[in-house]
PDB file of N, CA, C and O in Angstrom:
ATOM      1  N   MET A   1       0.841  -1.185   0.000  1.00  0.00           N
ATOM      2  CA  MET A   1       0.000   0.000   0.000  1.00  0.00           C
ATOM      3  C   MET A   1       0.882   1.244   0.000  1.00  0.00           C
ATOM      4  O   MET A   1       1.833   1.334   0.776  1.00  0.00           O
ATOM      5  N   THR A   2       0.569   2.195  -0.865  1.00  0.00           N
ATOM      6  CA  THR A   2       1.337   3.423  -0.975  1.00  0.00           C
ATOM      7  C   THR A   2       0.709   4.511  -0.111  1.00  0.00           C
ATOM      8  O   THR A   2      -0.512   4.609   0.012  1.00  0.00           O
ATOM      9  N   LYS A   3       1.574   5.320   0.481  1.00  0.00           N
ATOM     10  CA  LYS A   3       1.127   6.421   1.333  1.00  0.00           C
ATOM     11  C   LYS A   3       1.849   7.684   0.901  1.00  0.00           C
ATOM     12  O   LYS A   3       3.019   7.640   0.521  1.00  0.00           O
ATOM     13  N   GLN A   4       1.143   8.822   0.960  1.00  0.00           N
ATOM     14  CA  GLN A   4       1.724  10.129   0.668  1.00  0.00           C
ATOM     15  C   GLN A   4       1.484  11.023   1.875  1.00  0.00           C
ATOM     16  O   GLN A   4       0.379  11.061   2.418  1.00  0.00           O
ATOM     17  N   VAL A   5       2.522  11.744   2.295  1.00  0.00           N
ATOM     18  CA  VAL A   5       2.380  12.638   3.447  1.00  0.00           C
ATOM     19  C   VAL A   5       3.102  13.958   3.224  1.00  0.00           C
ATOM     20  O   VAL A   5       4.035  14.063   2.428  1.00  0.00           O
ATOM     21  N   ARG A   6       2.637  14.949   3.951  1.00  0.00           N
ATOM     22  CA  ARG A   6       3.324  16.227   4.078  1.00  0.00           C
ATOM     23  C   ARG A   6       3.725  16.329   5.536  1.00  0.00           C
ATOM     24  O   ARG A   6       2.886  16.183   6.425  1.00  0.00           O
ATOM     25  N   ILE A   7       5.002  16.578   5.787  1.00  0.00           N
ATOM     26  CA  ILE A   7       5.527  16.698   7.144  1.00  0.00           C
ATOM     27  C   ILE A   7       6.102  18.102   7.296  1.00  0.00           C
ATOM     28  O   ILE A   7       6.940  18.527   6.501  1.00  0.00           O
ATOM     29  N   LEU A   8       5.652  18.811   8.310  1.00  0.00           N
ATOM     30  CA  LEU A   8       6.203  20.132   8.623  1.00  0.00           C
ATOM     31  C   LEU A   8       7.001  20.008   9.910  1.00  0.00           C
ATOM     32  O   LEU A   8       6.466  19.610  10.944  1.00  0.00           O
ATOM     33  N   VAL A   9       8.280  20.348   9.844  1.00  0.00           N
ATOM     34  CA  VAL A   9       9.179  20.168  10.977  1.00  0.00           C
ATOM     35  C   VAL A   9       9.596  21.538  11.511  1.00  0.00           C
ATOM     36  O   VAL A   9      10.110  22.374  10.768  1.00  0.00           O
ATOM     37  N   SER A  10       9.367  21.757  12.809  1.00  0.00           N
ATOM     38  CA  SER A  10       9.709  23.027  13.463  1.00  0.00           C
ATOM     39  C   SER A  10      10.855  22.819  14.436  1.00  0.00           C
ATOM     40  O   SER A  10      11.058  21.720  14.952  1.00  0.00           O
ATOM     41  N   GLY A  11      11.598  23.883  14.678  1.00  0.00           N
ATOM     42  CA  GLY A  11      12.726  23.851  15.606  1.00  0.00           C
ATOM     43  C   GLY A  11      13.939  24.468  14.938  1.00  0.00           C
ATOM     44  O   GLY A  11      13.814  25.341  14.079  1.00  0.00           O
ATOM     45  N   ARG A  12      15.111  24.007  15.339  1.00  0.00           N
ATOM     46  CA  ARG A  12      16.353  24.459  14.683  1.00  0.00           C
ATOM     47  C   ARG A  12      16.627  23.450  13.572  1.00  0.00           C
ATOM     48  O   ARG A  12      17.391  22.500  13.741  1.00  0.00           O
ATOM     49  N   VAL A  13      15.974  23.688  12.422  1.00  0.00           N
ATOM     50  CA  VAL A  13      16.020  22.711  11.339  1.00  0.00           C
ATOM     51  C   VAL A  13      16.536  23.290  10.023  1.00  0.00           C
ATOM     52  O   VAL A  13      16.676  22.562   9.040  1.00  0.00           O
ATOM     53  N   GLN A  14      16.818  24.591   9.999  1.00  0.00           N
ATOM     54  CA  GLN A  14      17.420  25.187   8.805  1.00  0.00           C
ATOM     55  C   GLN A  14      18.872  25.531   9.112  1.00  0.00           C
ATOM     56  O   GLN A  14      19.206  25.982  10.208  1.00  0.00           O
ATOM     57  N   GLY A  15      19.729  25.305   8.113  1.00  0.00           N
ATOM     58  CA  GLY A  15      21.152  25.593   8.289  1.00  0.00           C
ATOM     59  C   GLY A  15      21.891  24.525   9.077  1.00  0.00           C
ATOM     60  O   GLY A  15      23.021  24.741   9.515  1.00  0.00           O
ATOM     61  N   VAL A  16      21.252  23.365   9.259  1.00  0.00           N
ATOM     62  CA  VAL A  16      21.882  22.275  10.024  1.00  0.00           C
ATOM     63  C   VAL A  16      21.860  20.954   9.231  1.00  0.00           C
ATOM     64  O   VAL A  16      21.974  19.872   9.807  1.00  0.00           O
ATOM     65  N   TYR A  17      21.714  21.064   7.910  1.00  0.00           N
ATOM     66  CA  TYR A  17      21.722  19.909   6.999  1.00  0.00           C
ATOM     67  C   TYR A  17      20.520  18.984   7.185  1.00  0.00           C
ATOM     68  O   TYR A  17      20.581  17.805   6.838  1.00  0.00           O
ATOM     69  N   PHE A  18      19.422  19.521   7.734  1.00  0.00           N
ATOM     70  CA  PHE A  18      18.226  18.689   7.936  1.00  0.00           C
ATOM     71  C   PHE A  18      17.732  18.123   6.606  1.00  0.00           C
ATOM     72  O   PHE A  18      17.399  16.941   6.521  1.00  0.00           O
ATOM     73  N   ARG A  19      17.684  18.962   5.566  1.00  0.00           N
ATOM     74  CA  ARG A  19      17.181  18.487   4.270  1.00  0.00           C
ATOM     75  C   ARG A  19      18.081  17.400   3.685  1.00  0.00           C
ATOM     76  O   ARG A  19      17.582  16.417   3.137  1.00  0.00           O
ATOM     77  N   ALA A  20      19.386  17.561   3.792  1.00  0.00           N
ATOM     78  CA  ALA A  20      20.312  16.564   3.244  1.00  0.00           C
ATOM     79  C   ALA A  20      20.184  15.228   3.973  1.00  0.00           C
ATOM     80  O   ALA A  20      20.173  14.167   3.349  1.00  0.00           O
ATOM     81  N   PHE A  21      20.087  15.292   5.298  1.00  0.00           N
ATOM     82  CA  PHE A  21      19.920  14.058   6.056  1.00  0.00           C
ATOM     83  C   PHE A  21      18.562  13.419   5.784  1.00  0.00           C
ATOM     84  O   PHE A  21      18.442  12.194   5.772  1.00  0.00           O
ATOM     85  N   THR A  22      17.537  14.245   5.565  1.00  0.00           N
ATOM     86  CA  THR A  22      16.212  13.724   5.232  1.00  0.00           C
ATOM     87  C   THR A  22      16.263  13.021   3.881  1.00  0.00           C
ATOM     88  O   THR A  22      15.681  11.950   3.710  1.00  0.00           O
ATOM     89  N   GLN A  23      16.956  13.622   2.931  1.00  0.00           N
ATOM     90  CA  GLN A  23      17.107  12.999   1.613  1.00  0.00           C
ATOM     91  C   GLN A  23      17.791  11.639   1.737  1.00  0.00           C
ATOM     92  O   GLN A  23      17.355  10.662   1.129  1.00  0.00           O
ATOM     93  N   LYS A  24      18.841  11.581   2.511  1.00  0.00           N
ATOM     94  CA  LYS A  24      19.565  10.313   2.709  1.00  0.00           C
ATOM     95  C   LYS A  24      18.648   9.259   3.327  1.00  0.00           C
ATOM     96  O   LYS A  24      18.641   8.107   2.894  1.00  0.00           O
ATOM     97  N   GLU A  25      17.877   9.655   4.338  1.00  0.00           N
ATOM     98  CA  GLU A  25      16.959   8.727   5.006  1.00  0.00           C
ATOM     99  C   GLU A  25      15.857   8.276   4.044  1.00  0.00           C
ATOM    100  O   GLU A  25      15.504   7.098   4.024  1.00  0.00           O
ATOM    101  N   ALA A  26      15.320   9.187   3.260  1.00  0.00           N
ATOM    102  CA  ALA A  26      14.261   8.851   2.305  1.00  0.00           C
ATOM    103  C   ALA A  26      14.774   7.903   1.228  1.00  0.00           C
ATOM    104  O   ALA A  26      14.092   6.946   0.861  1.00  0.00           O
ATOM    105  N   LYS A  27      15.966   8.167   0.727  1.00  0.00           N
ATOM    106  CA  LYS A  27      16.539   7.284  -0.297  1.00  0.00           C
ATOM    107  C   LYS A  27      16.808   5.893   0.267  1.00  0.00           C
ATOM    108  O   LYS A  27      16.658   4.892  -0.434  1.00  0.00           O
ATOM    109  N   LYS A  28      17.203   5.835   1.522  1.00  0.00           N
ATOM    110  CA  LYS A  28      17.446   4.544   2.176  1.00  0.00           C
ATOM    111  C   LYS A  28      16.183   3.689   2.148  1.00  0.00           C
ATOM    112  O   LYS A  28      16.255   2.466   2.025  1.00  0.00           O
ATOM    113  N   HIS A  29      15.042   4.333   2.260  1.00  0.00           N
ATOM    114  CA  HIS A  29      13.756   3.619   2.285  1.00  0.00           C
ATOM    115  C   HIS A  29      13.047   3.648   0.932  1.00  0.00           C
ATOM    116  O   HIS A  29      11.884   3.258   0.825  1.00  0.00           O
ATOM    117  N   LYS A  30      13.763   4.117  -0.113  1.00  0.00           N
ATOM    118  CA  LYS A  30      13.253   4.155  -1.484  1.00  0.00           C
ATOM    119  C   LYS A  30      11.964   4.969  -1.612  1.00  0.00           C
ATOM    120  O   LYS A  30      11.018   4.561  -2.287  1.00  0.00           O
ATOM    121  N   LEU A  31      11.949   6.132  -0.949  1.00  0.00           N
ATOM    122  CA  LEU A  31      10.805   7.027  -1.006  1.00  0.00           C
ATOM    123  C   LEU A  31      11.010   8.093  -2.072  1.00  0.00           C
ATOM    124  O   LEU A  31      12.144   8.428  -2.414  1.00  0.00           O
ATOM    125  N   SER A  32       9.927   8.615  -2.588  1.00  0.00           N
ATOM    126  CA  SER A  32       9.954   9.726  -3.528  1.00  0.00           C
ATOM    127  C   SER A  32       9.488  10.981  -2.814  1.00  0.00           C
ATOM    128  O   SER A  32       8.793  10.906  -1.801  1.00  0.00           O
ATOM    129  N   GLY A  33       9.876  12.146  -3.351  1.00  0.00           N
ATOM    130  CA  GLY A  33       9.411  13.398  -2.790  1.00  0.00           C
ATOM    131  C   GLY A  33      10.504  14.439  -2.727  1.00  0.00           C
ATOM    132  O   GLY A  33      11.434  14.441  -3.534  1.00  0.00           O
ATOM    133  N   PHE A  34      10.377  15.336  -1.742  1.00  0.00           N
ATOM    134  CA  PHE A  34      11.352  16.415  -1.601  1.00  0.00           C
ATOM    135  C   PHE A  34      11.321  16.984  -0.189  1.00  0.00           C
ATOM    136  O   PHE A  34      10.390  16.753   0.583  1.00  0.00           O
ATOM    137  N   ALA A  35      12.369  17.733   0.118  1.00  0.00           N
ATOM    138  CA  ALA A  35      12.446  18.493   1.369  1.00  0.00           C
ATOM    139  C   ALA A  35      12.849  19.907   0.997  1.00  0.00           C
ATOM    140  O   ALA A  35      13.753  20.111   0.186  1.00  0.00           O
ATOM    141  N   LYS A  36      12.168  20.897   1.598  1.00  0.00           N
ATOM    142  CA  LYS A  36      12.523  22.282   1.301  1.00  0.00           C
ATOM    143  C   LYS A  36      12.347  23.158   2.531  1.00  0.00           C
ATOM    144  O   LYS A  36      11.516  22.885   3.396  1.00  0.00           O
ATOM    145  N   ASN A  37      13.150  24.219   2.591  1.00  0.00           N
ATOM    146  CA  ASN A  37      13.031  25.211   3.651  1.00  0.00           C
ATOM    147  C   ASN A  37      11.828  26.094   3.372  1.00  0.00           C
ATOM    148  O   ASN A  37      11.555  26.434   2.221  1.00  0.00           O
ATOM    149  N   LEU A  38      11.109  26.467   4.424  1.00  0.00           N
ATOM    150  CA  LEU A  38      10.012  27.413   4.317  1.00  0.00           C
ATOM    151  C   LEU A  38      10.445  28.759   4.889  1.00  0.00           C
ATOM    152  O   LEU A  38      11.325  28.805   5.750  1.00  0.00           O
ATOM    153  N   PRO A  39       9.846  29.850   4.430  1.00  0.00           N
ATOM    154  CA  PRO A  39      10.233  31.179   4.915  1.00  0.00           C
ATOM    155  C   PRO A  39      10.066  31.361   6.426  1.00  0.00           C
ATOM    156  O   PRO A  39      10.740  32.204   7.017  1.00  0.00           O
ATOM    157  N   ASP A  40       9.180  30.587   7.060  1.00  0.00           N
ATOM    158  CA  ASP A  40       8.933  30.739   8.501  1.00  0.00           C
ATOM    159  C   ASP A  40       9.909  29.953   9.372  1.00  0.00           C
ATOM    160  O   ASP A  40       9.750  29.916  10.592  1.00  0.00           O
ATOM    161  N   GLY A  41      10.928  29.318   8.757  1.00  0.00           N
ATOM    162  CA  GLY A  41      11.947  28.598   9.524  1.00  0.00           C
ATOM    163  C   GLY A  41      11.718  27.104   9.632  1.00  0.00           C
ATOM    164  O   GLY A  41      12.569  26.380  10.150  1.00  0.00           O
ATOM    165  N   ARG A  42      10.575  26.633   9.149  1.00  0.00           N
ATOM    166  CA  ARG A  42      10.309  25.191   9.176  1.00  0.00           C
ATOM    167  C   ARG A  42      10.861  24.524   7.924  1.00  0.00           C
ATOM    168  O   ARG A  42      11.236  25.188   6.958  1.00  0.00           O
ATOM    169  N   VAL A  43      10.902  23.194   7.964  1.00  0.00           N
ATOM    170  CA  VAL A  43      11.229  22.404   6.783  1.00  0.00           C
ATOM    171  C   VAL A  43       9.981  21.621   6.404  1.00  0.00           C
ATOM    172  O   VAL A  43       9.333  21.006   7.251  1.00  0.00           O
ATOM    173  N   GLU A  44       9.658  21.655   5.117  1.00  0.00           N
ATOM    174  CA  GLU A  44       8.534  20.883   4.592  1.00  0.00           C
ATOM    175  C   GLU A  44       9.085  19.652   3.898  1.00  0.00           C
ATOM    176  O   GLU A  44      10.011  19.741   3.091  1.00  0.00           O
ATOM    177  N   VAL A  45       8.506  18.502   4.218  1.00  0.00           N
ATOM    178  CA  VAL A  45       8.890  17.245   3.580  1.00  0.00           C
ATOM    179  C   VAL A  45       7.641  16.649   2.941  1.00  0.00           C
ATOM    180  O   VAL A  45       6.620  16.476   3.607  1.00  0.00           O
ATOM    181  N   ILE A  46       7.721  16.340   1.664  1.00  0.00           N
ATOM    182  CA  ILE A  46       6.671  15.614   0.964  1.00  0.00           C
ATOM    183  C   ILE A  46       7.275  14.258   0.633  1.00  0.00           C
ATOM    184  O   ILE A  46       8.330  14.179   0.004  1.00  0.00           O
ATOM    185  N   ALA A  47       6.605  13.187   1.058  1.00  0.00           N
ATOM    186  CA  ALA A  47       7.152  11.848   0.842  1.00  0.00           C
ATOM    187  C   ALA A  47       6.056  10.894   0.402  1.00  0.00           C
ATOM    188  O   ALA A  47       4.909  10.991   0.839  1.00  0.00           O
ATOM    189  N   ALA A  48       6.434   9.968  -0.471  1.00  0.00           N
ATOM    190  CA  ALA A  48       5.506   8.955  -0.958  1.00  0.00           C
ATOM    191  C   ALA A  48       6.233   7.636  -1.120  1.00  0.00           C
ATOM    192  O   ALA A  48       7.398   7.594  -1.516  1.00  0.00           O
ATOM    193  N   GLY A  49       5.525   6.557  -0.806  1.00  0.00           N
ATOM    194  CA  GLY A  49       6.094   5.231  -0.954  1.00  0.00           C
ATOM    195  C   GLY A  49       5.321   4.237  -0.123  1.00  0.00           C
ATOM    196  O   GLY A  49       4.211   4.524   0.327  1.00  0.00           O
ATOM    197  N   PRO A  50       5.899   3.068   0.083  1.00  0.00           N
ATOM    198  CA  PRO A  50       5.232   2.058   0.906  1.00  0.00           C
ATOM    199  C   PRO A  50       4.920   2.612   2.303  1.00  0.00           C
ATOM    200  O   PRO A  50       5.721   3.337   2.894  1.00  0.00           O
ATOM    201  N   LYS A  51       3.758   2.257   2.804  1.00  0.00           N
ATOM    202  CA  LYS A  51       3.281   2.799   4.080  1.00  0.00           C
ATOM    203  C   LYS A  51       4.311   2.659   5.203  1.00  0.00           C
ATOM    204  O   LYS A  51       4.567   3.621   5.927  1.00  0.00           O
ATOM    205  N   GLU A  52       4.901   1.478   5.355  1.00  0.00           N
ATOM    206  CA  GLU A  52       5.871   1.256   6.433  1.00  0.00           C
ATOM    207  C   GLU A  52       7.093   2.155   6.288  1.00  0.00           C
ATOM    208  O   GLU A  52       7.620   2.655   7.282  1.00  0.00           O
ATOM    209  N   ALA A  53       7.543   2.359   5.059  1.00  0.00           N
ATOM    210  CA  ALA A  53       8.710   3.201   4.820  1.00  0.00           C
ATOM    211  C   ALA A  53       8.397   4.665   5.138  1.00  0.00           C
ATOM    212  O   ALA A  53       9.229   5.365   5.715  1.00  0.00           O
ATOM    213  N   VAL A  54       7.211   5.123   4.766  1.00  0.00           N
ATOM    214  CA  VAL A  54       6.807   6.493   5.079  1.00  0.00           C
ATOM    215  C   VAL A  54       6.716   6.676   6.589  1.00  0.00           C
ATOM    216  O   VAL A  54       7.144   7.704   7.112  1.00  0.00           O
ATOM    217  N   GLU A  55       6.170   5.699   7.288  1.00  0.00           N
ATOM    218  CA  GLU A  55       6.071   5.772   8.752  1.00  0.00           C
ATOM    219  C   GLU A  55       7.462   5.843   9.394  1.00  0.00           C
ATOM    220  O   GLU A  55       7.649   6.535  10.395  1.00  0.00           O
ATOM    221  N   LYS A  56       8.423   5.137   8.824  1.00  0.00           N
ATOM    222  CA  LYS A  56       9.800   5.199   9.347  1.00  0.00           C
ATOM    223  C   LYS A  56      10.376   6.597   9.170  1.00  0.00           C
ATOM    224  O   LYS A  56      11.060   7.106  10.059  1.00  0.00           O
ATOM    225  N   LEU A  57      10.102   7.220   8.026  1.00  0.00           N
ATOM    226  CA  LEU A  57      10.593   8.578   7.806  1.00  0.00           C
ATOM    227  C   LEU A  57       9.938   9.550   8.785  1.00  0.00           C
ATOM    228  O   LEU A  57      10.606  10.439   9.313  1.00  0.00           O
ATOM    229  N   ILE A  58       8.654   9.389   9.027  1.00  0.00           N
ATOM    230  CA  ILE A  58       7.968  10.260   9.992  1.00  0.00           C
ATOM    231  C   ILE A  58       8.606  10.114  11.370  1.00  0.00           C
ATOM    232  O   ILE A  58       8.859  11.116  12.038  1.00  0.00           O
ATOM    233  N   ARG A  59       8.868   8.894  11.802  1.00  0.00           N
ATOM    234  CA  ARG A  59       9.514   8.679  13.106  1.00  0.00           C
ATOM    235  C   ARG A  59      10.902   9.325  13.131  1.00  0.00           C
ATOM    236  O   ARG A  59      11.295   9.925  14.132  1.00  0.00           O
ATOM    237  N   TRP A  60      11.634   9.198  12.032  1.00  0.00           N
ATOM    238  CA  TRP A  60      12.963   9.798  11.959  1.00  0.00           C
ATOM    239  C   TRP A  60      12.860  11.326  12.076  1.00  0.00           C
ATOM    240  O   TRP A  60      13.686  11.951  12.742  1.00  0.00           O
ATOM    241  N   CYS A  61      11.858  11.923  11.438  1.00  0.00           N
ATOM    242  CA  CYS A  61      11.692  13.381  11.464  1.00  0.00           C
ATOM    243  C   CYS A  61      11.430  13.905  12.876  1.00  0.00           C
ATOM    244  O   CYS A  61      11.741  15.059  13.168  1.00  0.00           O
ATOM    245  N   HIS A  62      10.873  13.089  13.741  1.00  0.00           N
ATOM    246  CA  HIS A  62      10.655  13.511  15.129  1.00  0.00           C
ATOM    247  C   HIS A  62      11.984  13.804  15.826  1.00  0.00           C
ATOM    248  O   HIS A  62      12.054  14.631  16.734  1.00  0.00           O
ATOM    249  N   LYS A  63      13.028  13.116  15.387  1.00  0.00           N
ATOM    250  CA  LYS A  63      14.350  13.281  15.995  1.00  0.00           C
ATOM    251  C   LYS A  63      15.267  14.122  15.107  1.00  0.00           C
ATOM    252  O   LYS A  63      15.910  15.060  15.578  1.00  0.00           O
ATOM    253  N   GLY A  64      15.320  13.782  13.827  1.00  0.00           N
ATOM    254  CA  GLY A  64      16.193  14.473  12.886  1.00  0.00           C
ATOM    255  C   GLY A  64      17.653  14.129  13.121  1.00  0.00           C
ATOM    256  O   GLY A  64      17.974  13.265  13.937  1.00  0.00           O
ATOM    257  N   PRO A  65      18.542  14.816  12.394  1.00  0.00           N
ATOM    258  CA  PRO A  65      19.979  14.570  12.566  1.00  0.00           C
ATOM    259  C   PRO A  65      20.475  15.193  13.870  1.00  0.00           C
ATOM    260  O   PRO A  65      19.797  16.031  14.464  1.00  0.00           O
ATOM    261  N   ILE A  66      21.634  14.788  14.296  1.00  0.00           N
ATOM    262  CA  ILE A  66      22.213  15.284  15.549  1.00  0.00           C
ATOM    263  C   ILE A  66      22.435  16.797  15.520  1.00  0.00           C
ATOM    264  O   ILE A  66      22.465  17.443  16.567  1.00  0.00           O
ATOM    265  N   THR A  67      22.589  17.357  14.327  1.00  0.00           N
ATOM    266  CA  THR A  67      22.829  18.794  14.198  1.00  0.00           C
ATOM    267  C   THR A  67      21.574  19.635  14.411  1.00  0.00           C
ATOM    268  O   THR A  67      21.661  20.850  14.588  1.00  0.00           O
ATOM    269  N   ALA A  68      20.411  18.993  14.393  1.00  0.00           N
ATOM    270  CA  ALA A  68      19.139  19.713  14.489  1.00  0.00           C
ATOM    271  C   ALA A  68      18.522  19.588  15.884  1.00  0.00           C
ATOM    272  O   ALA A  68      18.926  18.760  16.702  1.00  0.00           O
ATOM    273  N   ARG A  69      17.527  20.447  16.117  1.00  0.00           N
ATOM    274  CA  ARG A  69      16.687  20.323  17.310  1.00  0.00           C
ATOM    275  C   ARG A  69      15.243  20.399  16.828  1.00  0.00           C
ATOM    276  O   ARG A  69      14.764  21.457  16.420  1.00  0.00           O
ATOM    277  N   VAL A  70      14.565  19.271  16.881  1.00  0.00           N
ATOM    278  CA  VAL A  70      13.175  19.219  16.432  1.00  0.00           C
ATOM    279  C   VAL A  70      12.275  19.504  17.630  1.00  0.00           C
ATOM    280  O   VAL A  70      12.290  18.781  18.626  1.00  0.00           O
ATOM    281  N   ASP A  71      11.491  20.576  17.511  1.00  0.00           N
ATOM    282  CA  ASP A  71      10.561  20.940  18.571  1.00  0.00           C
ATOM    283  C   ASP A  71       9.174  20.354  18.333  1.00  0.00           C
ATOM    284  O   ASP A  71       8.478  19.987  19.280  1.00  0.00           O
ATOM    285  N   HIS A  72       8.772  20.267  17.056  1.00  0.00           N
ATOM    286  CA  HIS A  72       7.410  19.831  16.756  1.00  0.00           C
ATOM    287  C   HIS A  72       7.327  19.395  15.299  1.00  0.00           C
ATOM    288  O   HIS A  72       7.995  19.964  14.436  1.00  0.00           O
ATOM    289  N   ILE A  73       6.503  18.382  15.028  1.00  0.00           N
ATOM    290  CA  ILE A  73       6.203  18.061  13.636  1.00  0.00           C
ATOM    291  C   ILE A  73       4.694  17.928  13.469  1.00  0.00           C
ATOM    292  O   ILE A  73       3.973  17.509  14.375  1.00  0.00           O
ATOM    293  N   GLU A  74       4.252  18.298  12.287  1.00  0.00           N
ATOM    294  CA  GLU A  74       2.859  18.128  11.899  1.00  0.00           C
ATOM    295  C   GLU A  74       2.859  17.233  10.665  1.00  0.00           C
ATOM    296  O   GLU A  74       3.692  17.393   9.773  1.00  0.00           O
ATOM    297  N   THR A  75       1.925  16.298  10.622  1.00  0.00           N
ATOM    298  CA  THR A  75       1.815  15.448   9.438  1.00  0.00           C
ATOM    299  C   THR A  75       0.410  15.551   8.878  1.00  0.00           C
ATOM    300  O   THR A  75      -0.572  15.687   9.607  1.00  0.00           O
ATOM    301  N   GLU A  76       0.351  15.484   7.576  1.00  0.00           N
ATOM    302  CA  GLU A  76      -0.923  15.529   6.871  1.00  0.00           C
ATOM    303  C   GLU A  76      -0.873  14.489   5.763  1.00  0.00           C
ATOM    304  O   GLU A  76       0.048  14.500   4.946  1.00  0.00           O
ATOM    305  N   GLU A  77      -1.838  13.603   5.727  1.00  0.00           N
ATOM    306  CA  GLU A  77      -1.879  12.609   4.673  1.00  0.00           C
ATOM    307  C   GLU A  77      -2.384  13.264   3.397  1.00  0.00           C
ATOM    308  O   GLU A  77      -3.346  14.031   3.421  1.00  0.00           O
ATOM    309  N   LEU A  78      -1.734  12.959   2.289  1.00  0.00           N
ATOM    310  CA  LEU A  78      -2.101  13.500   0.986  1.00  0.00           C
ATOM    311  C   LEU A  78      -2.668  12.392   0.121  1.00  0.00           C
ATOM    312  O   LEU A  78      -2.398  11.213   0.349  1.00  0.00           O
ATOM    313  N   THR A  79      -3.455  12.774  -0.870  1.00  0.00           N
ATOM    314  CA  THR A  79      -3.967  11.788  -1.829  1.00  0.00           C
ATOM    315  C   THR A  79      -3.926  12.383  -3.229  1.00  0.00           C
ATOM    316  O   THR A  79      -4.203  13.565  -3.433  1.00  0.00           O
ATOM    317  N   GLY A  80      -3.576  11.544  -4.171  1.00  0.00           N
ATOM    318  CA  GLY A  80      -3.631  11.941  -5.571  1.00  0.00           C
ATOM    319  C   GLY A  80      -2.611  12.974  -6.014  1.00  0.00           C
ATOM    320  O   GLY A  80      -2.789  13.595  -7.062  1.00  0.00           O
ATOM    321  N   ILE A  81      -1.556  13.174  -5.255  1.00  0.00           N
ATOM    322  CA  ILE A  81      -0.508  14.123  -5.645  1.00  0.00           C
ATOM    323  C   ILE A  81       0.476  13.403  -6.570  1.00  0.00           C
ATOM    324  O   ILE A  81       0.898  12.283  -6.280  1.00  0.00           O
ATOM    325  N   ASP A  82       0.839  14.041  -7.675  1.00  0.00           N
ATOM    326  CA  ASP A  82       1.808  13.465  -8.601  1.00  0.00           C
ATOM    327  C   ASP A  82       3.211  13.785  -8.103  1.00  0.00           C
ATOM    328  O   ASP A  82       3.686  14.913  -8.235  1.00  0.00           O
ATOM    329  N   ILE A  83       3.863  12.790  -7.535  1.00  0.00           N
ATOM    330  CA  ILE A  83       5.215  12.965  -6.993  1.00  0.00           C
ATOM    331  C   ILE A  83       6.174  12.158  -7.854  1.00  0.00           C
ATOM    332  O   ILE A  83       6.090  10.930  -7.887  1.00  0.00           O
ATOM    333  N   PRO A  84       7.095  12.840  -8.558  1.00  0.00           N
ATOM    334  CA  PRO A  84       8.042  12.119  -9.409  1.00  0.00           C
ATOM    335  C   PRO A  84       8.971  11.223  -8.607  1.00  0.00           C
ATOM    336  O   PRO A  84       9.199  11.447  -7.419  1.00  0.00           O
ATOM    337  N   ALA A  85       9.499  10.210  -9.270  1.00  0.00           N
ATOM    338  CA  ALA A  85      10.425   9.280  -8.624  1.00  0.00           C
ATOM    339  C   ALA A  85      11.664  10.017  -8.139  1.00  0.00           C
ATOM    340  O   ALA A  85      12.059  11.032  -8.712  1.00  0.00           O
ATOM    341  N   GLY A  86      12.269   9.500  -7.081  1.00  0.00           N
ATOM    342  CA  GLY A  86      13.465  10.103  -6.521  1.00  0.00           C
ATOM    343  C   GLY A  86      13.112  11.042  -5.392  1.00  0.00           C
ATOM    344  O   GLY A  86      11.944  11.375  -5.193  1.00  0.00           O
ATOM    345  N   PHE A  87      14.112  11.466  -4.657  1.00  0.00           N
ATOM    346  CA  PHE A  87      13.898  12.391  -3.545  1.00  0.00           C
ATOM    347  C   PHE A  87      14.898  13.511  -3.662  1.00  0.00           C
ATOM    348  O   PHE A  87      16.106  13.276  -3.674  1.00  0.00           O
ATOM    349  N   GLU A  88      14.397  14.741  -3.748  1.00  0.00           N
ATOM    350  CA  GLU A  88      15.296  15.873  -3.988  1.00  0.00           C
ATOM    351  C   GLU A  88      15.209  16.916  -2.883  1.00  0.00           C
ATOM    352  O   GLU A  88      14.273  16.947  -2.084  1.00  0.00           O
ATOM    353  N   ILE A  89      16.220  17.758  -2.877  1.00  0.00           N
ATOM    354  CA  ILE A  89      16.266  18.916  -1.977  1.00  0.00           C
ATOM    355  C   ILE A  89      15.886  20.116  -2.834  1.00  0.00           C
ATOM    356  O   ILE A  89      16.433  20.329  -3.916  1.00  0.00           O
ATOM    357  N   ARG A  90      14.950  20.884  -2.331  1.00  0.00           N
ATOM    358  CA  ARG A  90      14.529  22.102  -3.062  1.00  0.00           C
ATOM    359  C   ARG A  90      14.912  23.330  -2.292  1.00  0.00           C
ATOM    360  O   ARG A  90      14.645  24.446  -2.738  1.00  0.00           O
TER     361      ARG A  90
END
């Protein structure tokens, strides 16, 4: 079963390689999507793939890389979004 999610990560998550580490984690689980910085200081992650793999990425986002401090995450399930293969940093 495929799952699509939008994850908004708050805290000290910009300028600490959060997007690069997220890309590495997503590729490890063969997920598609992207990670990008938002003007308000959060990082937005759009991910799609097998349900278990997406859930692993969500759990990882709660902690993030050692360089980051995650204060809060919000998740929203998406449907019908066309997400190209691969995972990129925007």
